[in-house]
N, C-alpha and C positions, 0 to 999 in steps of 0.2 A: 401718587396714589398707590397704596399697598393693596394687593390682591387678597381676598379672603381665602381661607384654606380651600373651599370648594372651587373658587376661580383658579387657584394654583393647580389644583388637580385637573381641571379642564384644560388649562394651558399646557400642562406637562403631557397629557394624553395626546393633544393636538400636535405638539412638537414631535413626539415619538412616532406618530402616525404619518408624518410628512417627511420623507427622506431629505428633501432640500433643507428644511428647517433643522432636522436632527443632525445634519452634517456640520452645522456651526459648532465649533468646540465649546465645551462647557468650561470656559475660562472667562476672566473678566472682559478681555477683548472680544471673545466670541460671543458672549452674552450681550455686550454692547451692540455689536454688529447685528445680532439676531433681533434685538429690540428695535433698532432703528432702520434696518434694511429688510430683513426677512419678515418681520411682522408688520411694521408701520408703513413702509414704503411700498410693499408688494400688494397689488390688488388681489382680491380673493377670487375674482373671475366675473364674467359678464352676468351670470345668473345670481349674483349676490348683491342685491340692490337694497339700499336703506334710504330712510327719510333723512334729509339734511336737517341739522339743528339750527343752522343759521344761513338762510337765503338772503344775501345781501341786497340792499336797495339797488345797487348797480346791476344786479342780475334781474330782479323782478320788474324794475322800471322798463327795461327793454322788451319785456314780454307782454306788457299791458296794451290792450286795445283800448285806447283812451276814449273813443266814442262810446264804447260799452260802459266804461266807468261813468262817463257823463250822464248816461241814460239810467243809471241805477236809481232805485228809490232812495229817499233820504235815509231810511233805516239801514239799508244794505251799504250805502256809501259810508255811513258812520262806522259800520263793522270794519270796513277796509281801513278807514282812518285810524281806528283804535288799534288794529292789529299791526299796522305799519308805523304808527307814530307820525302820521302825515308824511309818509314815505321817507322817514329817516332812520327807522329801525329794521334790523333783520327779522325775517319771519322764521319762527321755529316750526318747521314742518313736521318735526318729530312729535309734536304735541297734537294728539288726536282732537282736542277741543279746537285748536287753531284750524286744523284741516276741515273740521266740520263747519266752523263758522264761514270759512272762505267758500266751501261748497254751497252752503245755504245762501250766501249773499250773491254768488255768481251763477248758480245753475240756470236760473231762468233769464237773467238780464245780461249776463256777460259770458256766454259759454266758450267763446274763443279765448278769452282771458283765463278762464278756469282751466282749460285744457293746457295752455301754455304755462301757467303757474304750477300746475300739477307736474308737468314734465321737468321743470327745472328744480323741483323740490326733492328730486331723487339723485342719488349718486351710488357709485360702486363702493362696496365696503373694502377695507384692508383685510388682510388675512386675520390679523389680531381681532379686529371688530367682528368678523364673521364667526369666530369661535364663541362669542358671547351674546350675539344678537338674538332677539326674540321675534318670531313671526316667520313668514314664508320666505321672504327675501327675493321675491320675483318682481319684475317690472310692474305687474298688475297689483301685487300686494307686497310692497316693500317692508323690510324688517325695521324694527326699532332697536337702536343701539343701547347696550348696557354699558360698554366701554367704548369711548370715542377718542380717536387720536392714537396716542401711544402709551407705552409703559416704560419704566426704567430698566436698565440692565440689572439692577438689584431685584426687581420683581421677576425678571426672567430667571435669574440664578436661584431665587427662592422656589420658584415653581419646578425648575429642573431638579433641584436637590431635595425636594420634599418627598 
């Protein structure tokens, strides 16, 4: 993914402002290490929380209070089945519509499941992700990611040399 000129400027400013990131040499090897270690592998910190774009079935199945699911109304249980593809699809917690549907389906009939699902739908951002995220980024109000995962050494070089 190529960064836009505005994203390049944001990344360059963030690298220059962080002594550890700026210490990586502006060479092909240095930019590779910066992309894959300094930006992608490094956590932004405990107060940089985002919504996960893929909560896997193996994660959410373990959080469900099945007696609550069994007691849901037909309409609410259909919402759950639709969102999860009958428990075979990941949940995109970054999608506000999905979070709203889960909240509406579980608030009254499955509050323990809702609490557990909300907790596992969050994670700590990487440094790179935190530079471009939108929103508060707190546990109570996680951010939404604009860039997720990593970028290439070429993207880092382009940003540093812009």
